[in-house]
C-alpha positions as CSV (number, residue, x, y, z in Angstrom):
1,M,0.0,0.0,0.0
2,P,1.3,3.5,-0.7
3,E,2.5,4.9,2.6
4,D,0.7,8.2,2.4
5,W,-2.6,6.4,1.9
6,Q,-2.0,3.7,4.5
7,S,-1.2,6.3,7.1
8,H,-4.8,7.6,6.9
9,I,-6.4,4.3,7.8
10,T,-6.0,4.7,11.6
11,R,-7.3,8.3,11.5
12,I,-10.3,7.4,9.4
13,E,-11.1,4.5,11.8
14,Q,-10.8,6.9,14.8
15,L,-13.1,9.3,13.1
16,A,-15.6,6.5,12.3
17,R,-15.7,5.4,16.0
18,S,-16.1,9.0,17.2
19,Q,-19.2,9.2,15.0
20,G,-20.7,6.2,16.7
21,M,-19.8,3.4,14.3
22,R,-19.2,0.0,15.9
23,Y,-17.5,-2.8,14.0
24,D,-15.1,-5.7,14.2
25,P,-11.5,-5.2,13.0
26,V,-11.0,-5.0,9.3
27,E,-7.9,-6.2,7.4
28,F,-7.1,-4.3,4.2
29,E,-5.1,-5.8,1.3
30,V,-4.3,-4.4,-2.1
31,V,-4.5,-7.0,-4.9
32,P,-4.2,-7.0,-8.8
33,E,-7.3,-6.4,-10.8
34,S,-7.3,-10.0,-12.1
35,F,-7.5,-11.3,-8.6
36,M,-10.3,-8.8,-7.8
37,T,-12.3,-10.2,-10.6
38,E,-11.8,-13.7,-9.4
39,I,-12.9,-12.8,-5.9
40,A,-16.0,-11.1,-7.2
41,I,-16.9,-14.0,-9.4
42,Y,-16.2,-16.8,-6.9
43,G,-17.7,-14.8,-4.1
44,L,-14.7,-15.6,-1.9
45,P,-10.9,-15.4,-2.2
46,V,-10.6,-19.2,-2.3
47,R,-13.6,-21.4,-3.2
48,M,-14.5,-24.8,-4.6
49,P,-13.5,-25.1,-8.3
50,H,-16.3,-25.3,-10.9
51,W,-16.6,-24.5,-14.6
52,S,-19.6,-22.1,-14.0
53,F,-17.3,-19.7,-12.3
54,G,-15.1,-19.6,-15.4
55,V,-18.1,-18.6,-17.5
56,R,-19.0,-15.8,-15.1
57,Y,-15.3,-14.7,-15.1
58,I,-15.3,-14.3,-18.9
59,Y,-18.5,-12.3,-18.7
60,Q,-17.1,-10.0,-16.0
61,L,-13.9,-9.5,-17.9
62,I,-15.8,-8.5,-21.1
63,Q,-17.9,-6.0,-19.1
64,H,-14.7,-4.5,-17.5
65,R,-12.9,-4.2,-20.8
66,M,-15.9,-2.5,-22.4
67,G,-15.9,0.0,-19.5
68,L,-19.2,-1.2,-18.2
69,S,-18.0,-2.2,-14.8
70,R,-15.2,-1.6,-12.4
71,L,-14.3,-3.1,-9.0
72,F,-12.8,-0.8,-6.4
73,E,-13.1,-3.2,-3.5
74,V,-14.6,-6.5,-2.3
75,V,-15.5,-6.9,1.4
76,F,-16.1,-10.0,3.4
77,P,-17.9,-9.7,6.7
78,G,-16.4,-11.5,9.7
79,N,-14.2,-11.1,12.7
80,P,-11.9,-9.8,11.4
81,G,-13.5,-8.5,8.2
82,R,-11.5,-8.7,5.0
83,A,-11.3,-5.9,2.4
84,Y,-9.5,-6.4,-0.9
85,L,-8.7,-3.2,-2.8
86,A,-7.8,-2.9,-6.5
87,K,-4.2,-2.1,-7.2
88,S,-5.3,0.3,-9.9
89,N,-7.2,2.5,-7.4
90,S,-5.9,6.0,-7.1
91,Y,-4.9,7.5,-3.7
92,A,-8.2,9.4,-3.5
93,E,-10.2,6.3,-4.4
94,N,-8.5,4.3,-1.7
95,V,-9.4,7.0,0.9
96,L,-13.0,6.8,-0.2
97,V,-13.0,3.0,-0.3
98,T,-11.5,2.8,3.2
99,A,-14.4,4.8,4.6
100,H,-16.8,2.8,2.5
101,V,-15.5,-0.5,3.8
102,L,-15.9,0.7,7.4
103,G,-19.5,1.5,6.6
104,H,-19.9,-2.1,5.4
105,A,-18.2,-3.4,8.6
106,D,-20.5,-1.3,10.8
107,F,-23.5,-2.7,9.0
108,S,-22.5,-6.4,9.1
109,S,-21.4,-6.2,12.7
110,N,-24.8,-4.8,13.9
111,N,-27.5,-5.9,11.4
112,M,-29.5,-8.8,12.9
113,L,-29.6,-10.8,9.7
114,F,-25.8,-10.7,9.3
115,R,-25.3,-11.4,13.0
116,R,-27.6,-14.4,12.8
117,S,-25.8,-15.7,9.8
118,Q,-22.4,-15.3,11.4
119,A,-23.6,-17.0,14.6
120,Q,-24.6,-20.1,12.5
121,V,-21.9,-20.2,9.8
122,G,-19.1,-18.6,11.9
123,E,-17.0,-15.5,11.6
124,H,-14.2,-17.0,9.5
125,I,-15.9,-17.8,6.2
126,V,-12.8,-17.1,4.2
127,E,-10.9,-19.9,6.0
128,Q,-14.0,-22.2,6.0
129,A,-14.4,-21.8,2.2
130,A,-10.7,-22.5,1.8
131,A,-11.2,-25.7,3.8
132,H,-14.2,-26.6,1.5
133,A,-11.9,-26.1,-1.5
134,R,-9.3,-28.4,-0.1
135,Q,-12.1,-30.9,0.7
136,I,-13.1,-30.8,-3.0
137,G,-9.5,-31.2,-4.1
138,V,-9.2,-34.4,-2.0
139,A,-12.5,-35.7,-3.5
140,I,-11.2,-35.1,-7.0
141,Q,-8.0,-37.1,-6.2
142,E,-10.0,-40.0,-4.8
143,H,-13.0,-40.1,-7.1
144,G,-11.9,-38.2,-10.2
145,L,-12.8,-34.8,-11.7
146,E,-15.8,-36.0,-13.7
147,R,-17.6,-37.5,-10.7
148,V,-17.0,-34.6,-8.5
149,E,-18.1,-32.1,-11.2
150,L,-21.4,-34.0,-11.5
151,V,-22.1,-33.5,-7.8
152,L,-21.0,-29.8,-8.0
153,D,-23.3,-29.3,-11.0
154,A,-26.3,-30.4,-8.9
155,A,-25.3,-28.7,-5.7
156,L,-24.5,-25.3,-7.3
157,S,-27.6,-25.4,-9.4
158,L,-29.5,-25.4,-6.1
159,E,-27.3,-23.0,-4.1
160,Q,-30.2,-20.6,-3.7
161,H,-32.7,-23.3,-2.6
162,I,-32.2,-23.1,1.2
163,D,-34.6,-22.4,4.0
164,I,-33.0,-19.5,5.8
165,D,-35.6,-19.8,8.7
166,A,-34.7,-23.4,9.4
167,G,-31.1,-22.6,10.1
168,V,-27.8,-24.2,9.1
169,R,-27.8,-26.9,11.8
170,R,-31.0,-28.9,11.6
171,S,-32.0,-32.5,12.4
172,R,-33.6,-35.1,10.1
173,Y,-37.3,-35.6,10.2
174,A,-38.8,-37.8,12.9
175,D,-39.0,-41.4,11.6
176,L,-42.4,-42.2,13.2
177,M,-45.7,-40.5,13.2
178,P,-46.4,-38.8,16.6
179,E,-49.0,-40.6,18.7
180,P,-52.4,-39.0,18.9
181,S,-52.7,-36.7,21.9
182,Q,-54.3,-38.3,25.0
183,I,-55.1,-34.9,26.4
184,P,-58.8,-33.9,25.8
185,D,-59.1,-30.8,23.8
186,N,-62.3,-29.3,25.2
187,D,-64.0,-28.9,28.6
188,F,-66.7,-31.5,28.0
189,A,-64.1,-34.2,27.0
190,R,-61.9,-33.3,30.0
191,R,-64.9,-33.7,32.4
192,Y,-65.9,-37.0,30.8
193,A,-62.4,-38.4,31.0
194,S,-62.2,-37.5,34.7
195,L,-65.2,-39.8,35.5
196,G,-63.0,-42.8,35.7
197,P,-61.0,-45.4,33.9
198,D,-64.0,-46.9,32.1
199,T,-64.5,-43.6,30.2
200,A,-60.8,-43.2,29.2
201,R,-59.9,-43.2,25.5
202,P,-58.4,-46.6,24.3
203,K,-54.7,-46.5,23.7
204,P,-53.6,-47.1,20.1
205,T,-52.5,-50.6,19.3
206,G,-50.2,-52.0,16.7
207,A,-46.8,-50.8,15.4
208,P,-46.2,-47.1,15.2
209,K,-46.6,-45.7,11.7
210,R,-43.6,-44.4,9.7
211,A,-43.8,-40.7,9.0
212,P,-43.9,-39.6,5.3
213,V,-40.8,-38.0,3.8
214,P,-41.0,-35.1,3.6
215,P,-43.8,-34.5,6.1
216,H,-44.4,-31.2,4.4
217,P,-43.2,-29.5,1.3
218,E,-39.5,-28.9,1.8
219,K,-37.9,-25.9,0.1
220,D,-34.4,-26.5,1.5
221,L,-33.4,-28.8,-1.4
222,L,-29.7,-28.8,-0.6
223,W,-30.5,-30.1,2.9
224,F,-33.1,-32.5,1.7
225,I,-31.0,-34.2,-1.0
226,A,-28.0,-34.3,1.4
227,N,-30.1,-36.2,4.0
228,Y,-32.5,-38.3,1.9
229,A,-31.0,-39.1,-1.5
230,P,-31.2,-42.9,-1.6
231,D,-27.6,-43.7,-2.6
232,L,-25.7,-40.5,-1.9
233,E,-22.2,-41.3,-0.8
234,P,-20.7,-39.5,2.3
235,W,-18.3,-37.4,0.2
236,E,-21.1,-36.3,-2.1
237,R,-23.2,-35.4,1.0
238,D,-20.3,-33.3,2.3
239,I,-20.2,-31.3,-1.0
240,F,-23.9,-30.5,-0.8
241,L,-23.6,-29.4,2.9
242,A,-20.5,-27.3,2.1
243,V,-22.4,-25.4,-0.7
244,R,-25.4,-25.0,1.6
245,E,-23.2,-23.5,4.4
246,E,-21.7,-21.0,2.0
247,S,-25.2,-20.1,0.7
248,F,-26.3,-19.2,4.3
249,Y,-23.2,-16.8,4.4
250,F,-24.2,-15.2,1.1
251,Y,-27.9,-14.7,1.9
252,P,-27.6,-11.6,4.1
253,V,-25.4,-9.9,1.5
254,F,-28.1,-10.6,-1.1
255,A,-31.1,-9.7,1.1
256,C,-29.6,-6.4,2.4
257,Q,-27.8,-5.1,-0.7
258,I,-29.7,-1.9,-1.0
259,M,-29.4,-1.1,2.7
260,N,-25.8,-2.2,3.0
261,E,-24.4,-0.4,0.0
262,G,-26.5,2.7,0.9
263,W,-25.2,2.6,4.5
264,A,-21.6,2.3,3.3
265,S,-22.1,5.2,0.8
266,F,-23.8,7.4,3.4
267,W,-20.8,6.9,5.8
268,H,-18.1,7.3,3.3
269,A,-19.6,10.7,2.3
270,R,-20.1,11.7,5.9
271,L,-16.5,10.7,7.0
272,L,-15.0,12.4,4.0
273,R,-16.8,15.7,5.0
274,E,-15.3,15.4,8.5
275,A,-11.8,14.3,7.5
276,D,-10.1,17.6,7.8
277,F,-6.7,15.9,7.8
278,L,-7.0,15.0,4.1
279,P,-5.3,17.1,1.5
280,Q,-7.7,19.3,-0.4
281,S,-6.9,17.7,-3.7
282,A,-7.5,14.2,-2.4
283,Y,-10.8,15.4,-0.8
284,V,-12.0,16.8,-4.1
285,D,-11.0,13.7,-6.1
286,A,-12.7,11.5,-3.5
287,I,-16.0,13.5,-3.7
288,K,-15.9,13.1,-7.5
289,C,-15.5,9.4,-7.0
290,H,-18.5,9.4,-4.6
291,S,-20.6,11.1,-7.3
292,D,-19.8,8.3,-9.7
293,V,-20.6,5.6,-7.2
294,V,-24.1,7.0,-6.2
295,R,-25.3,8.2,-9.6
296,P,-28.7,6.8,-10.8
297,T,-28.6,4.5,-13.7
298,A,-32.2,3.8,-14.7
299,S,-35.9,4.6,-14.2
300,G,-39.3,3.7,-15.6
301,E,-39.7,0.1,-16.9
302,N,-36.1,-0.7,-16.2
303,V,-36.2,0.3,-12.6
304,A,-35.9,-3.3,-11.2
305,L,-33.1,-4.3,-13.6
306,Q,-30.8,-1.3,-13.5
307,T,-31.4,0.8,-10.4
308,N,-28.1,1.5,-8.7
309,P,-28.4,0.1,-5.2
310,Y,-25.8,2.6,-4.0
311,H,-27.8,5.5,-5.2
312,L,-31.2,4.2,-4.0
313,G,-29.9,3.1,-0.6
314,F,-27.8,6.3,-0.1
315,S,-30.9,8.5,-0.9
316,I,-33.2,6.6,1.5
317,W,-30.6,6.7,4.3
318,E,-30.1,10.5,3.9
319,N,-33.9,10.9,4.1
320,I,-34.1,8.7,7.2
321,V,-31.3,10.5,9.0
322,E,-32.8,13.9,8.2
323,E,-36.2,12.8,9.7
324,R,-35.1,10.5,12.5
325,G,-31.5,11.3,13.3
326,L,-28.5,9.0,13.4
327,E,-29.8,6.9,16.3
328,G,-33.1,6.3,14.6
329,A,-31.3,5.3,11.4
330,R,-29.0,2.9,13.4
331,K,-32.1,1.2,14.8
332,I,-33.4,0.6,11.3
333,M,-30.0,-0.6,10.2
334,C,-29.9,-3.1,13.0
335,E,-33.4,-4.5,12.5
336,D,-34.4,-4.3,8.8
337,D,-33.6,-6.1,5.5
338,D,-34.2,-4.7,2.0
339,F,-37.9,-5.8,2.1
340,A,-38.7,-3.8,5.2
341,F,-36.3,-1.0,4.3
342,V,-37.8,-0.3,0.8
343,R,-41.5,-0.8,1.8
344,N,-41.2,1.3,4.9
345,H,-38.9,4.1,3.9
346,L,-39.0,4.6,0.1
347,T,-41.8,7.2,0.3
348,F,-43.9,8.6,-2.5
349,D,-42.2,11.9,-2.4
350,L,-38.7,10.4,-2.4
351,A,-39.6,8.0,-5.3
352,K,-40.9,11.0,-7.3
353,E,-37.7,13.0,-6.5
354,L,-35.5,10.0,-7.6
355,K,-37.6,9.7,-10.8
356,L,-38.4,6.1,-10.1
357,F,-42.0,6.3,-11.5
358,H,-42.9,5.8,-15.2
359,F,-42.6,8.9,-17.3
360,K,-43.8,9.6,-20.8
361,G,-43.3,12.5,-23.2
362,P,-41.1,13.9,-26.0
363,A,-37.4,14.1,-25.3
364,N,-37.5,18.0,-25.8
365,G,-40.9,18.6,-24.2
366,T,-42.8,18.2,-21.0
367,M,-42.5,14.8,-19.3
368,T,-45.6,13.5,-17.4
369,V,-45.8,10.9,-14.8
370,Q,-47.8,7.9,-16.1
371,E,-47.7,5.6,-13.1
372,T,-47.6,6.6,-9.4
373,D,-48.5,3.3,-7.7
374,L,-46.0,3.2,-4.8
375,P,-46.7,-0.4,-3.8
376,L,-46.3,-1.4,-7.5
377,L,-42.9,0.3,-7.5
378,H,-41.9,-1.5,-4.3
379,D,-42.8,-4.8,-5.8
380,A,-40.8,-4.0,-9.0
381,L,-37.7,-3.3,-6.9
382,L,-38.1,-6.2,-4.6
383,A,-39.4,-8.9,-7.0
384,P,-35.9,-10.2,-7.9
385,K,-35.1,-10.7,-4.2
386,Y,-37.9,-13.0,-3.3
387,G,-36.8,-16.6,-2.4
388,F,-33.0,-15.7,-2.7
389,G,-33.7,-14.8,-6.3
390,A,-34.8,-18.3,-7.2
391,P,-38.2,-19.9,-7.9
392,T,-40.1,-21.4,-5.0
393,V,-39.6,-25.1,-5.6
394,S,-40.1,-27.8,-2.9
395,A,-39.7,-31.5,-2.4
396,A,-43.2,-32.8,-2.1
397,R,-42.9,-36.6,-2.0
398,I,-40.7,-39.6,-2.4
399,H,-42.6,-42.4,-4.1
400,V,-42.3,-46.1,-3.3
401,D,-39.9,-46.6,-6.2
402,G,-37.7,-43.8,-5.0
403,K,-38.9,-41.2,-7.5
404,L,-38.6,-37.7,-6.3
405,E,-41.5,-35.4,-6.8
406,L,-40.9,-31.6,-6.8
407,I,-43.5,-28.9,-7.0
408,H,-43.2,-25.2,-8.0
409,D,-45.3,-22.7,-6.1
410,H,-46.1,-20.6,-9.1
411,A,-48.9,-18.8,-7.2
412,T,-46.3,-17.3,-4.9
413,D,-43.8,-16.6,-7.6
414,G,-46.5,-15.2,-9.9
415,R,-45.0,-16.9,-13.0
416,G,-44.1,-20.3,-14.4
417,L,-40.6,-21.8,-15.1
418,D,-38.6,-21.9,-18.3
419,P,-39.0,-25.5,-19.3
420,E,-35.5,-25.8,-20.8
421,R,-33.7,-24.5,-17.8
422,G,-36.0,-26.4,-15.4
423,R,-35.3,-29.7,-17.2
424,K,-31.5,-29.0,-17.1
425,V,-31.6,-28.6,-13.3
426,L,-33.7,-31.8,-13.0
427,E,-31.0,-33.7,-15.0
428,Y,-28.4,-32.4,-12.5
429,I,-30.6,-33.6,-9.6
430,A,-31.3,-37.0,-11.1
431,R,-27.6,-37.7,-11.4
432,V,-27.2,-37.6,-7.6
433,W,-30.7,-38.8,-6.6
434,R,-30.2,-41.8,-9.0
435,R,-33.9,-42.2,-9.4
436,P,-36.5,-40.4,-11.6
437,V,-37.2,-36.8,-10.7
438,T,-40.4,-34.8,-11.7
439,L,-41.4,-31.2,-11.3
440,T,-44.9,-29.8,-11.6
441,T,-45.2,-26.2,-12.7
442,V,-47.1,-24.0,-15.2
443,D,-46.2,-22.6,-18.5
444,N,-46.6,-18.9,-19.6
445,D,-50.3,-19.5,-20.2
446,K,-50.7,-20.8,-16.7
447,R,-51.3,-24.4,-17.9
448,T,-50.0,-27.2,-15.7
449,V,-46.8,-28.8,-17.0
450,E,-44.9,-31.8,-15.6
451,L,-41.3,-32.0,-16.4
452,A,-39.8,-35.5,-15.9
453,V,-36.3,-36.9,-16.1
454,S,-35.3,-40.5,-15.8
455,A,-32.5,-41.8,-13.6
456,P,-29.3,-41.9,-15.6
457,V,-27.7,-45.2,-16.3
458,Q,-24.9,-45.8,-13.8
459,G,-21.6,-46.6,-15.4
């Protein structure tokens, strides 16, 4: 790190803590841009190898070379947190990024969703992911690359299909049906039962009944397959559980993106204003960088696809701080996710000011607002976030012959599935389930469709 920039880290941290920010220690490291791209694509500095990450890497590289994207930093919550900064950053950019990173650290150290995730997954995800990568390497040596990739294909195709409410550590279903309650459930029955043994309910006879699997639609498909796939080998199960654990780590990042990026942007702007120890030229350059980070990128029909989360989150936080003060904002930061944040705090006036509603009119004439339905706007912004960004698919039944029946809750999702993509995922699942797999959904015309894949022939 350049000495003149590194010397400001301690002073920026002191300023942050004097402003009421509370966070775990953060380790900063400058890395080449190629490594930054790898981190952004893999999601972690070291992660299990898979061809799909290579596809994403090529896409990101093209975007970068076309000038459509640039990575200043990548942050990993934990204790300590890890921040990787691009070697190409200027002095002023690194000053801003340092303050931005501390905003992220403050958020992840205090937000309840992040804290719950870290309590379950642990605070050293970078090391844990490296251990998973080593585990995959051992599996490749023992079982061959092709077999391991087949398992990774299935597990990573389902990486968003977890049940965040059930938690990382959960037990298998009960094997037997619970016995009917012997406790009367109304006053008359209780009085009748108290008359004596002759009036007691007869106790059930015969062997206890086995409970169905699953006992209810199970949306945590990674957990379900890891625990109930008929012929899954232990090393295959370990891969599924490793992918699942990492998904629990990534979920808060996904579910709080608007809040988190907005909070970090709010604080880097606030800390820069207070940092009177910075040279004037560095301050001006950093403010220019801030303007680039929080500029809006879309409105109207493209609002859900291209709205800059930095800009949207920053604007909402500024509005909250103005109305409720920093303590009020901190309370919201600790308790909310993007769903509550957007629905409760993106007001009609702010949405209009940010030009998030639909407009119509000539390019050189008067523009008129065509749509001012605030709940509709909220839905458009949040729709890609429901279900971790994946369709709501659950395991519904294991048939006597071992066939796995999946169902898609299209009523909740409000849409059907793409048959080609759905079938491809079923093929991945069938390779590890080793029995037929079916999925019931609807097409674009809301007609019921059943996708079916046979069990592959074992070599």
